[in-house]
N, CA, C and O atoms as a GROMACS GRO file, in nm:
protein
  480
    1MET      N    1  -0.663   3.819  -1.820
    1MET     CA    2  -0.686   3.749  -1.694
    1MET      C    3  -0.554   3.688  -1.646
    1MET      O    4  -0.480   3.630  -1.725
    2ALA      N    5  -0.527   3.701  -1.519
    2ALA     CA    6  -0.402   3.650  -1.463
    2ALA      C    7  -0.406   3.498  -1.456
    2ALA      O    8  -0.511   3.438  -1.433
    3ASP      N    9  -0.289   3.436  -1.475
    3ASP     CA   10  -0.286   3.290  -1.463
    3ASP      C   11  -0.280   3.250  -1.316
    3ASP      O   12  -0.270   3.335  -1.228
    4ALA      N   13  -0.286   3.120  -1.290
    4ALA     CA   14  -0.295   3.069  -1.152
    4ALA      C   15  -0.176   3.111  -1.067
    4ALA      O   16  -0.192   3.141  -0.949
    5ARG      N   17  -0.057   3.115  -1.126
    5ARG     CA   18   0.061   3.155  -1.048
    5ARG      C   19   0.049   3.299  -1.001
    5ARG      O   20   0.086   3.330  -0.888
    6GLU      N   21  -0.003   3.387  -1.086
    6GLU     CA   22  -0.020   3.526  -1.046
    6GLU      C   23  -0.128   3.540  -0.941
    6GLU      O   24  -0.115   3.620  -0.848
    7LYS      N   25  -0.236   3.465  -0.955
    7LYS     CA   26  -0.344   3.471  -0.857
    7LYS      C   27  -0.294   3.430  -0.719
    7LYS      O   28  -0.332   3.490  -0.618
    8LEU      N   29  -0.210   3.328  -0.714
    8LEU     CA   30  -0.159   3.279  -0.585
    8LEU      C   31  -0.038   3.359  -0.536
    8LEU      O   32   0.008   3.340  -0.424
    9GLN      N   33   0.012   3.449  -0.620
    9GLN     CA   34   0.130   3.530  -0.588
    9GLN      C   35   0.247   3.442  -0.546
    9GLN      O   36   0.299   3.453  -0.436
   10LEU      N   37   0.287   3.354  -0.638
   10LEU     CA   38   0.393   3.258  -0.609
   10LEU      C   39   0.530   3.311  -0.650
   10LEU      O   40   0.610   3.239  -0.710
   11GLN      N   41   0.558   3.436  -0.618
   11GLN     CA   42   0.685   3.494  -0.657
   11GLN      C   43   0.802   3.446  -0.571
   11GLN      O   44   0.918   3.455  -0.612
   12THR      N   45   0.773   3.396  -0.453
   12THR     CA   46   0.882   3.352  -0.365
   12THR      C   47   0.881   3.200  -0.352
   12THR      O   48   0.779   3.134  -0.370
   13ARG      N   49   0.996   3.148  -0.319
   13ARG     CA   50   1.012   3.003  -0.300
   13ARG      C   51   0.921   2.953  -0.188
   13ARG      O   52   0.859   2.847  -0.200
   14GLU      N   53   0.913   3.029  -0.080
   14GLU     CA   54   0.833   2.988   0.036
   14GLU      C   55   0.685   2.976  -0.001
   14GLU      O   56   0.619   2.879   0.038
   15ARG      N   57   0.632   3.072  -0.075
   15ARG     CA   58   0.492   3.066  -0.116
   15ARG      C   59   0.466   2.950  -0.211
   15ARG      O   60   0.363   2.884  -0.202
   16LEU      N   61   0.560   2.926  -0.299
   16LEU     CA   62   0.546   2.814  -0.393
   16LEU      C   63   0.544   2.681  -0.317
   16LEU      O   64   0.462   2.595  -0.347
   17LEU      N   65   0.633   2.666  -0.220
   17LEU     CA   66   0.636   2.541  -0.142
   17LEU      C   67   0.508   2.522  -0.062
   17LEU      O   68   0.458   2.409  -0.051
   18LYS      N   69   0.453   2.628  -0.007
   18LYS     CA   70   0.327   2.618   0.067
   18LYS      C   71   0.213   2.576  -0.026
   18LYS      O   72   0.130   2.493   0.010
   19ALA      N   73   0.210   2.635  -0.145
   19ALA     CA   74   0.105   2.600  -0.242
   19ALA      C   75   0.119   2.454  -0.285
   19ALA      O   76   0.019   2.383  -0.295
   20LEU      N   77   0.242   2.409  -0.309
   20LEU     CA   78   0.264   2.270  -0.348
   20LEU      C   79   0.223   2.173  -0.237
   20LEU      O   80   0.165   2.068  -0.264
   21ALA      N   81   0.252   2.209  -0.114
   21ALA     CA   82   0.213   2.123  -0.001
   21ALA      C   83   0.060   2.112   0.006
   21ALA      O   84   0.007   2.003   0.029
   22THR      N   85  -0.008   2.222  -0.013
   22THR     CA   86  -0.154   2.221  -0.012
   22THR      C   87  -0.209   2.138  -0.126
   22THR      O   88  -0.300   2.057  -0.107
   23TYR      N   89  -0.154   2.157  -0.246
   23TYR     CA   90  -0.199   2.080  -0.362
   23TYR      C   91  -0.174   1.930  -0.343
   23TYR      O   92  -0.253   1.848  -0.388
   24ASN      N   93  -0.065   1.895  -0.278
   24ASN     CA   94  -0.036   1.753  -0.252
   24ASN      C   95  -0.143   1.691  -0.163
   24ASN      O   96  -0.187   1.579  -0.187
   25ILE      N   97  -0.184   1.764  -0.061
   25ILE     CA   98  -0.288   1.713   0.030
   25ILE      C   99  -0.420   1.696  -0.045
   25ILE      O  100  -0.487   1.594  -0.030
   26VAL      N  101  -0.456   1.794  -0.124
   26VAL     CA  102  -0.581   1.788  -0.201
   26VAL      C  103  -0.576   1.674  -0.300
   26VAL      O  104  -0.672   1.598  -0.314
   27ALA      N  105  -0.463   1.660  -0.370
   27ALA     CA  106  -0.449   1.552  -0.469
   27ALA      C  107  -0.458   1.415  -0.402
   27ALA      O  108  -0.523   1.324  -0.454
   28TRP      N  109  -0.394   1.400  -0.287
   28TRP     CA  110  -0.400   1.273  -0.216
   28TRP      C  111  -0.544   1.242  -0.176
   28TRP      O  112  -0.590   1.129  -0.192
   29ARG      N  113  -0.616   1.342  -0.124
   29ARG     CA  114  -0.754   1.320  -0.082
   29ARG      C  115  -0.843   1.281  -0.200
   29ARG      O  116  -0.927   1.192  -0.189
   30LEU      N  117  -0.823   1.345  -0.313
   30LEU     CA  118  -0.901   1.311  -0.431
   30LEU      C  119  -0.874   1.168  -0.478
   30LEU      O  120  -0.966   1.094  -0.511
   31MET      N  121  -0.747   1.131  -0.480
   31MET     CA  122  -0.713   0.994  -0.522
   31MET      C  123  -0.770   0.894  -0.422
   31MET      O  124  -0.825   0.791  -0.463
   32TRP      N  125  -0.758   0.921  -0.294
   32TRP     CA  126  -0.810   0.831  -0.191
   32TRP      C  127  -0.961   0.817  -0.205
   32TRP      O  128  -1.014   0.706  -0.200
   33LEU      N  129  -1.030   0.928  -0.224
   33LEU     CA  130  -1.174   0.927  -0.240
   33LEU      C  131  -1.214   0.845  -0.363
   33LEU      O  132  -1.308   0.765  -0.358
   34THR      N  133  -1.144   0.866  -0.473
   34THR     CA  134  -1.172   0.793  -0.597
   34THR      C  135  -1.155   0.643  -0.578
   34THR      O  136  -1.242   0.565  -0.618
   35TYR      N  137  -1.044   0.602  -0.519
   35TYR     CA  138  -1.019   0.459  -0.501
   35TYR      C  139  -1.113   0.397  -0.399
   35TYR      O  140  -1.153   0.282  -0.416
   36GLN      N  141  -1.148   0.470  -0.294
   36GLN     CA  142  -1.245   0.417  -0.198
   36GLN      C  143  -1.379   0.391  -0.265
   36GLN      O  144  -1.444   0.289  -0.241
   37ALA      N  145  -1.421   0.484  -0.350
   37ALA     CA  146  -1.549   0.467  -0.419
   37ALA      C  147  -1.544   0.352  -0.518
   37ALA      O  148  -1.646   0.287  -0.543
   38ARG      N  149  -1.427   0.325  -0.575
   38ARG     CA  150  -1.416   0.214  -0.670
   38ARG      C  151  -1.402   0.079  -0.599
   38ARG      O  152  -1.452  -0.022  -0.647
   39LEU      N  153  -1.333   0.078  -0.485
   39LEU     CA  154  -1.315  -0.047  -0.410
   39LEU      C  155  -1.436  -0.082  -0.326
   39LEU      O  156  -1.470  -0.200  -0.311
   40ASN      N  157  -1.503   0.018  -0.270
   40ASN     CA  158  -1.618  -0.004  -0.182
   40ASN      C  159  -1.735   0.083  -0.226
   40ASN      O  160  -1.779   0.170  -0.150
   41PRO      N  161  -1.787   0.062  -0.346
   41PRO     CA  162  -1.891   0.152  -0.399
   41PRO      C  163  -2.020   0.152  -0.317
   41PRO      O  164  -2.093   0.251  -0.316
   42ASP      N  165  -2.049   0.042  -0.249
   42ASP     CA  166  -2.174   0.034  -0.173
   42ASP      C  167  -2.160   0.078  -0.028
   42ASP      O  168  -2.256   0.073   0.048
   43ALA      N  169  -2.041   0.121   0.011
   43ALA     CA  170  -2.021   0.170   0.147
   43ALA      C  171  -2.097   0.302   0.165
   43ALA      O  172  -2.124   0.373   0.069
   44SER      N  173  -2.130   0.331   0.288
   44SER     CA  174  -2.197   0.457   0.318
   44SER      C  175  -2.102   0.574   0.289
   44SER      O  176  -1.982   0.565   0.316
   45CYS      N  177  -2.156   0.680   0.236
   45CYS     CA  178  -2.071   0.796   0.208
   45CYS      C  179  -2.029   0.866   0.335
   45CYS      O  180  -1.946   0.957   0.331
   46GLN      N  181  -2.084   0.825   0.449
   46GLN     CA  182  -2.045   0.885   0.577
   46GLN      C  183  -1.901   0.855   0.616
   46GLN      O  184  -1.847   0.918   0.707
   47VAL      N  185  -1.837   0.759   0.548
   47VAL     CA  186  -1.696   0.734   0.576
   47VAL      C  187  -1.610   0.849   0.524
   47VAL      O  188  -1.494   0.863   0.564
   48VAL      N  189  -1.666   0.931   0.436
   48VAL     CA  190  -1.592   1.043   0.376
   48VAL      C  191  -1.658   1.178   0.404
   48VAL      O  192  -1.589   1.276   0.430
   49PHE      N  193  -1.791   1.182   0.399
   49PHE     CA  194  -1.863   1.309   0.410
   49PHE      C  195  -1.941   1.317   0.540
   49PHE      O  196  -1.996   1.218   0.589
   50SER      N  197  -1.946   1.437   0.596
   50SER     CA  198  -2.025   1.459   0.717
   50SER      C  199  -2.173   1.454   0.681
   50SER      O  200  -2.209   1.468   0.564
   51PRO      N  201  -2.261   1.435   0.780
   51PRO     CA  202  -2.404   1.436   0.751
   51PRO      C  203  -2.450   1.565   0.682
   51PRO      O  204  -2.534   1.560   0.593
   52GLN      N  205  -2.395   1.679   0.723
   52GLN     CA  206  -2.433   1.805   0.658
   52GLN      C  207  -2.392   1.806   0.512
   52GLN      O  208  -2.465   1.857   0.427
   53GLU      N  209  -2.276   1.748   0.481
   53GLU     CA  210  -2.228   1.745   0.343
   53GLU      C  211  -2.314   1.656   0.256
   53GLU      O  212  -2.360   1.698   0.149
   54TRP      N  213  -2.337   1.531   0.300
   54TRP     CA  214  -2.414   1.442   0.212
   54TRP      C  215  -2.560   1.484   0.202
   54TRP      O  216  -2.625   1.460   0.100
   55LYS      N  217  -2.614   1.547   0.306
   55LYS     CA  218  -2.752   1.595   0.298
   55LYS      C  219  -2.763   1.710   0.198
   55LYS      O  220  -2.864   1.722   0.128
   56LEU      N  221  -2.662   1.794   0.191
   56LEU     CA  222  -2.661   1.901   0.091
   56LEU      C  223  -2.653   1.842  -0.050
   56LEU      O  224  -2.723   1.888  -0.140
   57LEU      N  225  -2.568   1.741  -0.068
   57LEU     CA  226  -2.559   1.676  -0.199
   57LEU      C  227  -2.693   1.616  -0.240
   57LEU      O  228  -2.738   1.634  -0.353
   58ARG      N  229  -2.756   1.546  -0.147
   58ARG     CA  230  -2.886   1.485  -0.178
   58ARG      C  231  -2.989   1.593  -0.211
   58ARG      O  232  -3.067   1.578  -0.305
   59ARG      N  233  -2.991   1.701  -0.133
   59ARG     CA  234  -3.086   1.808  -0.158
   59ARG      C  235  -3.065   1.871  -0.296
   59ARG      O  236  -3.160   1.913  -0.361
   60LYS      N  237  -2.939   1.876  -0.339
   60LYS     CA  238  -2.907   1.932  -0.470
   60LYS      C  239  -2.953   1.840  -0.584
   60LYS      O  240  -3.010   1.886  -0.682
   61PHE      N  241  -2.929   1.710  -0.570
   61PHE     CA  242  -2.954   1.617  -0.680
   61PHE      C  243  -3.083   1.537  -0.668
   61PHE      O  244  -3.134   1.489  -0.769
   62GLN      N  245  -3.135   1.521  -0.548
   62GLN     CA  246  -3.262   1.451  -0.528
   62GLN      C  247  -3.347   1.531  -0.429
   62GLN      O  248  -3.368   1.486  -0.316
   63PRO      N  249  -3.394   1.648  -0.469
   63PRO     CA  250  -3.462   1.737  -0.373
   63PRO      C  251  -3.587   1.678  -0.308
   63PRO      O  252  -3.626   1.722  -0.200
   64LYS      N  253  -3.650   1.580  -0.370
   64LYS     CA  254  -3.772   1.522  -0.313
   64LYS      C  255  -3.744   1.402  -0.223
   64LYS      O  256  -3.834   1.352  -0.156
   65ASN      N  257  -3.620   1.355  -0.220
   65ASN     CA  258  -3.584   1.239  -0.140
   65ASN      C  259  -3.566   1.283   0.005
   65ASN      O  260  -3.479   1.366   0.034
   66ARG      N  261  -3.644   1.229   0.095
   66ARG     CA  262  -3.636   1.265   0.237
   66ARG      C  263  -3.579   1.152   0.323
   66ARG      O  264  -3.593   1.153   0.445
   67SER      N  265  -3.514   1.057   0.259
   67SER     CA  266  -3.458   0.943   0.332
   67SER      C  267  -3.350   0.991   0.430
   67SER      O  268  -3.272   1.081   0.400
   68LYS      N  269  -3.347   0.928   0.545
   68LYS     CA  270  -3.244   0.958   0.644
   68LYS      C  271  -3.119   0.873   0.623
   68LYS      O  272  -3.014   0.898   0.683
   69LYS      N  273  -3.131   0.773   0.537
   69LYS     CA  274  -3.018   0.685   0.508
   69LYS      C  275  -2.922   0.755   0.411
   69LYS      O  276  -2.964   0.805   0.307
   70PRO      N  277  -2.794   0.759   0.444
   70PRO     CA  278  -2.699   0.826   0.354
   70PRO      C  279  -2.684   0.749   0.223
   70PRO      O  280  -2.700   0.626   0.220
   71PRO      N  281  -2.654   0.819   0.116
   71PRO     CA  282  -2.630   0.752  -0.012
   71PRO      C  283  -2.501   0.670  -0.007
   71PRO      O  284  -2.422   0.683   0.087
   72THR      N  285  -2.481   0.589  -0.107
   72THR     CA  286  -2.356   0.513  -0.114
   72THR      C  287  -2.241   0.607  -0.149
   72THR      O  288  -2.262   0.718  -0.197
   73LEU      N  289  -2.122   0.560  -0.124
   73LEU     CA  290  -2.003   0.637  -0.157
   73LEU      C  291  -1.996   0.664  -0.307
   73LEU      O  292  -1.960   0.773  -0.350
   74ARG      N  293  -2.031   0.564  -0.386
   74ARG     CA  294  -2.029   0.581  -0.532
   74ARG      C  295  -2.128   0.686  -0.576
   74ARG      O  296  -2.096   0.769  -0.662
   75GLN      N  297  -2.248   0.685  -0.520
   75GLN     CA  298  -2.349   0.784  -0.557
   75GLN      C  299  -2.303   0.925  -0.522
   75GLN      O  300  -2.318   1.018  -0.602
   76ALA      N  301  -2.247   0.942  -0.404
   76ALA     CA  302  -2.197   1.074  -0.363
   76ALA      C  303  -2.085   1.120  -0.456
   76ALA      O  304  -2.078   1.238  -0.490
   77LEU      N  305  -1.999   1.028  -0.495
   77LEU     CA  306  -1.889   1.063  -0.585
   77LEU      C  307  -1.943   1.103  -0.723
   77LEU      O  308  -1.891   1.196  -0.784
   78ILE      N  309  -2.045   1.035  -0.771
   78ILE     CA  310  -2.107   1.072  -0.899
   78ILE      C  311  -2.168   1.212  -0.890
   78ILE      O  312  -2.154   1.291  -0.983
   79TRP      N  313  -2.234   1.242  -0.778
   79TRP     CA  314  -2.291   1.376  -0.762
   79TRP      C  315  -2.182   1.483  -0.762
   79TRP      O  316  -2.197   1.588  -0.824
   80ILE      N  317  -2.073   1.454  -0.692
   80ILE     CA  318  -1.959   1.548  -0.691
   80ILE      C  319  -1.907   1.567  -0.833
   80ILE      O  320  -1.881   1.680  -0.876
   81ALA      N  321  -1.891   1.457  -0.904
   81ALA     CA  322  -1.840   1.463  -1.042
   81ALA      C  323  -1.935   1.542  -1.132
   81ALA      O  324  -1.890   1.615  -1.220
   82ARG      N  325  -2.065   1.528  -1.111
   82ARG     CA  326  -2.161   1.604  -1.192
   82ARG      C  327  -2.145   1.753  -1.170
   82ARG      O  328  -2.164   1.832  -1.262
   83LEU      N  329  -2.111   1.792  -1.049
   83LEU     CA  330  -2.083   1.934  -1.022
   83LEU      C  331  -1.960   1.981  -1.100
   83LEU      O  332  -1.946   2.100  -1.128
   84GLY      N  333  -1.872   1.887  -1.135
   84GLY     CA  334  -1.752   1.920  -1.211
   84GLY      C  335  -1.767   1.903  -1.361
   84GLY      O  336  -1.671   1.919  -1.435
   85GLY      N  337  -1.889   1.872  -1.406
   85GLY     CA  338  -1.913   1.860  -1.549
   85GLY      C  339  -1.934   1.719  -1.601
   85GLY      O  340  -1.959   1.701  -1.720
   86PHE      N  341  -1.924   1.620  -1.516
   86PHE     CA  342  -1.947   1.481  -1.555
   86PHE      C  343  -2.094   1.462  -1.590
   86PHE      O  344  -2.181   1.504  -1.514
   87LEU      N  345  -2.123   1.399  -1.703
   87LEU     CA  346  -2.261   1.383  -1.748
   87LEU      C  347  -2.329   1.258  -1.693
   87LEU      O  348  -2.452   1.250  -1.693
   88ALA      N  349  -2.252   1.161  -1.647
   88ALA     CA  350  -2.305   1.038  -1.586
   88ALA      C  351  -2.395   0.960  -1.680
   88ALA      O  352  -2.496   0.904  -1.638
   89ARG      N  353  -2.359   0.957  -1.808
   89ARG     CA  354  -2.435   0.877  -1.904
   89ARG      C  355  -2.393   0.731  -1.891
   89ARG      O  356  -2.287   0.703  -1.835
   90THR      N  357  -2.471   0.642  -1.940
   90THR     CA  358  -2.447   0.499  -1.925
   90THR      C  359  -2.308   0.457  -1.971
   90THR      O  360  -2.242   0.379  -1.902
   91GLY      N  361  -2.262   0.505  -2.084
   91GLY     CA  362  -2.134   0.462  -2.139
   91GLY      C  363  -2.017   0.551  -2.101
   91GLY      O  364  -1.908   0.536  -2.158
   92ASP      N  365  -2.034   0.642  -2.008
   92ASP     CA  366  -1.929   0.738  -1.975
   92ASP      C  367  -1.816   0.682  -1.890
   92ASP      O  368  -1.709   0.744  -1.883
   93GLY      N  369  -1.833   0.571  -1.825
   93GLY     CA  370  -1.729   0.519  -1.738
   93GLY      C  371  -1.724   0.596  -1.607
   93GLY      O  372  -1.822   0.659  -1.566
   94GLU      N  373  -1.610   0.589  -1.542
   94GLU     CA  374  -1.594   0.656  -1.412
   94GLU      C  375  -1.538   0.797  -1.432
   94GLU      O  376  -1.462   0.820  -1.526
   95PRO      N  377  -1.574   0.890  -1.345
   95PRO     CA  378  -1.520   1.025  -1.358
   95PRO      C  379  -1.371   1.028  -1.326
   95PRO      O  380  -1.322   0.949  -1.245
   96GLY      N  381  -1.301   1.119  -1.388
   96GLY     CA  382  -1.158   1.134  -1.365
   96GLY      C  383  -1.127   1.231  -1.253
   96GLY      O  384  -1.215   1.299  -1.201
   97LEU      N  385  -1.000   1.237  -1.217
   97LEU     CA  386  -0.957   1.321  -1.106
   97LEU      C  387  -0.978   1.470  -1.134
   97LEU      O  388  -1.015   1.546  -1.044
   98LYS      N  389  -0.956   1.511  -1.257
   98LYS     CA  390  -0.973   1.653  -1.290
   98LYS      C  391  -1.119   1.695  -1.275
   98LYS      O  392  -1.148   1.803  -1.223
   99THR      N  393  -1.210   1.612  -1.320
   99THR     CA  394  -1.353   1.640  -1.305
   99THR      C  395  -1.392   1.641  -1.158
   99THR      O  396  -1.470   1.726  -1.115
  100LEU      N  397  -1.340   1.546  -1.082
  100LEU     CA  398  -1.368   1.542  -0.938
  100LEU      C  399  -1.313   1.665  -0.867
  100LEU      O  400  -1.376   1.718  -0.775
  101TRP      N  401  -1.196   1.710  -0.909
  101TRP     CA  402  -1.137   1.830  -0.849
  101TRP      C  403  -1.230   1.950  -0.871
  101TRP      O  404  -1.258   2.026  -0.778
  102ARG      N  405  -1.276   1.967  -0.995
  102ARG     CA  406  -1.367   2.078  -1.025
  102ARG      C  407  -1.497   2.063  -0.945
  102ARG      O  408  -1.548   2.161  -0.890
  103GLY      N  409  -1.549   1.941  -0.938
  103GLY     CA  410  -1.672   1.918  -0.865
  103GLY      C  411  -1.658   1.941  -0.716
  103GLY      O  412  -1.746   2.001  -0.654
  104LEU      N  413  -1.548   1.895  -0.659
  104LEU     CA  414  -1.526   1.915  -0.516
  104LEU      C  415  -1.510   2.063  -0.483
  104LEU      O  416  -1.557   2.109  -0.380
  105SER      N  417  -1.442   2.136  -0.571
  105SER     CA  418  -1.428   2.281  -0.551
  105SER      C  419  -1.565   2.348  -0.552
  105SER      O  420  -1.595   2.429  -0.464
  106THR      N  421  -1.647   2.314  -0.649
  106THR     CA  422  -1.781   2.370  -0.658
  106THR      C  423  -1.863   2.329  -0.535
  106THR      O  424  -1.936   2.411  -0.478
  107PHE      N  425  -1.852   2.203  -0.497
  107PHE     CA  426  -1.928   2.154  -0.382
  107PHE      C  427  -1.894   2.231  -0.255
  107PHE      O  428  -1.984   2.270  -0.180
  108TYR      N  429  -1.766   2.254  -0.230
  108TYR     CA  430  -1.730   2.324  -0.106
  108TYR      C  431  -1.773   2.470  -0.108
  108TYR      O  432  -1.794   2.530  -0.003
  109HIS      N  433  -1.784   2.529  -0.226
  109HIS     CA  434  -1.842   2.663  -0.235
  109HIS      C  435  -1.991   2.658  -0.199
  109HIS      O  436  -2.040   2.744  -0.125
  110LEU      N  437  -2.061   2.559  -0.252
  110LEU     CA  438  -2.203   2.541  -0.217
  110LEU      C  439  -2.220   2.516  -0.068
  110LEU      O  440  -2.310   2.572  -0.004
  111PHE      N  441  -2.133   2.431  -0.015
  111PHE     CA  442  -2.143   2.396   0.126
  111PHE      C  443  -2.119   2.518   0.215
  111PHE      O  444  -2.192   2.541   0.312
  112GLU      N  445  -2.019   2.596   0.180
  112GLU     CA  446  -1.991   2.718   0.257
  112GLU      C  447  -2.110   2.814   0.250
  112GLU      O  448  -2.149   2.874   0.350
  113GLY      N  449  -2.168   2.828   0.131
  113GLY     CA  450  -2.286   2.914   0.117
  113GLY      C  451  -2.403   2.865   0.200
  113GLY      O  452  -2.475   2.946   0.260
  114SER      N  453  -2.424   2.734   0.204
  114SER     CA  454  -2.535   2.680   0.283
  114SER      C  455  -2.512   2.702   0.431
  114SER      O  456  -2.606   2.727   0.506
  115GLN      N  457  -2.386   2.691   0.474
  115GLN     CA  458  -2.354   2.716   0.614
  115GLN      C  459  -2.377   2.861   0.651
  115GLN      O  460  -2.430   2.892   0.758
  116LEU      N  461  -2.337   2.950   0.562
  116LEU     CA  462  -2.358   3.094   0.586
  116LEU      C  463  -2.506   3.128   0.588
  116LEU      O  464  -2.550   3.208   0.671
  117ALA      N  465  -2.583   3.068   0.498
  117ALA     CA  466  -2.725   3.096   0.490
  117ALA      C  467  -2.799   3.046   0.613
  117ALA      O  468  -2.895   3.108   0.658
  118SER      N  469  -2.753   2.934   0.669
  118SER     CA  470  -2.823   2.878   0.785
  118SER      C  471  -2.793   2.955   0.915
  118SER      O  472  -2.866   2.943   1.013
  119THR      N  473  -2.685   3.033   0.914
  119THR     CA  474  -2.651   3.109   1.036
  119THR      C  475  -2.709   3.248   1.035
  119THR      O  476  -2.705   3.317   1.136
  120SER      N  477  -2.764   3.291   0.922
  120SER     CA  478  -2.818   3.428   0.917
  120SER      C  479  -2.967   3.431   0.942
  120SER      O  480  -3.027   3.539   0.942
   0.00000   0.00000   0.00000
């Protein structure tokens, strides 16, 4: 199996710089999201996620919940982390950036699939 550099075809300086710029943006967003959830855990997740996004998260993790009120930012972050492998047990603490990265990647694949399914 090819490693990440081969998958991205980073043989040239220009491609490498573009990939690094993209990774910087993603890393900044993940850190910002993590700190917002820790500083304002009871804030509405709508400060970060669109209604379509948080409704998909709720449908995935609480399929019987029909509330129109968005979950808290902390709850949405926990759901994202669970998609990345976080178990959310009582003594587990807060999810890390690597787990959130995996969860956010999985979430956006789910979101894209739901968007495609709703248009067909």
